[in-house]
N, C-alpha and C positions, 0 to 999 in steps of 0.2 A: 827580243825573245831570248831567254837563257836556255842553253842546252843542259838538260838534266841527265839524260842517258841516251844511249843509242843501241839499238838491237837489230840484228839481222836474223831473219827467220828462214829456214830452209827445210822444206818438206818434199821429199823425193827430189825431183829436179826443179821444183818451183821455189823461187826465193824472192823476197821483197824486204824492204827495210822500213822501219819506222823509228822515229825518235821521240822520246818524251821531252816535252818542253813545258816550262811553267808559264801559265797564262798570267800576265802581269796584273790583270784586272781582278781575277778570282784567287790567284795564288795556287790554283789546282794544276796538277800535271795533266797535260793533254797530249795525246798521241798524234804525231805528224807522219804521214806516209810519203815516200818518195815516188814521184811519177816515173814510170818506166820510159816515157818519151822525152820529157823536158828535163828530168832529173831534179826538179824543184820539190820542196817539201810543202805538204798541204795537210790540214786537219781532216779527220774522217768525213765530215760533212761535205768536203770539196773534192773527194775522190770517188771513183767508180771502178768496179771490177770489170775487166774487158776480156773477151775471148781473143786470144792471139790470132786464131783463124776465124773469120766471120762465120756466124751460125748459118747464114744464108750465103752460099758461095756466090761472089759477084759475077763469075763467069757463067754459072749455070742458072742462078736464080732459085726461087722456091721450088723444091722437087715434090715433097709430100711431108705429111706430119711426122711419120716415123723417122725420116732423115733429119728433119728439124730437131726433134727431141733428142736423137742420138748425138747431134752436134752441139746441142744446148748443154747437156749434162756431160762434162768432161772432167778429166783429172786436173788437180790444182796446177800442175806444171804447164797446162795449156791456157792458163789465165794470167792476167797481169793487172797491176794497179795503174790507172791513169787518172790524172786530174780531169775535171769536167771539161775544160777547154780542149785539151788534147783528145779526149774521148769523142767530143763533138766533131773535131776535125777528121779523125779517123773514120767515124761513121759516115760523115758527109762524102769522103772519098770513096768508101765502099758502095754507097748508094749511087754515086755518079757512075761508077764502073758497071753497076747493074742497070743504069738508065732510069733510076728512080728519083732523080733530083727534083 
């Protein structure tokens, strides 16, 4: 893959990076995002947005819908981009801490 451009975005305290790479098959520019955990680059279809702090607190568990919604809708700085494998690992650890394995 050929690097075409690199961009860092910063909105308030949240930042992530993505790089434009040319797809050799199509010749089109495709954005690649850097995983906050493993630091590797992935196309959009292979990343997910993750809450830095779990929506359901592993120590407390589900409290009520108001708390859940309050923790679900957060500022961008409280989110991170993770590749699907890293997001799966993080979620599995959180569920294990809650006893939901």
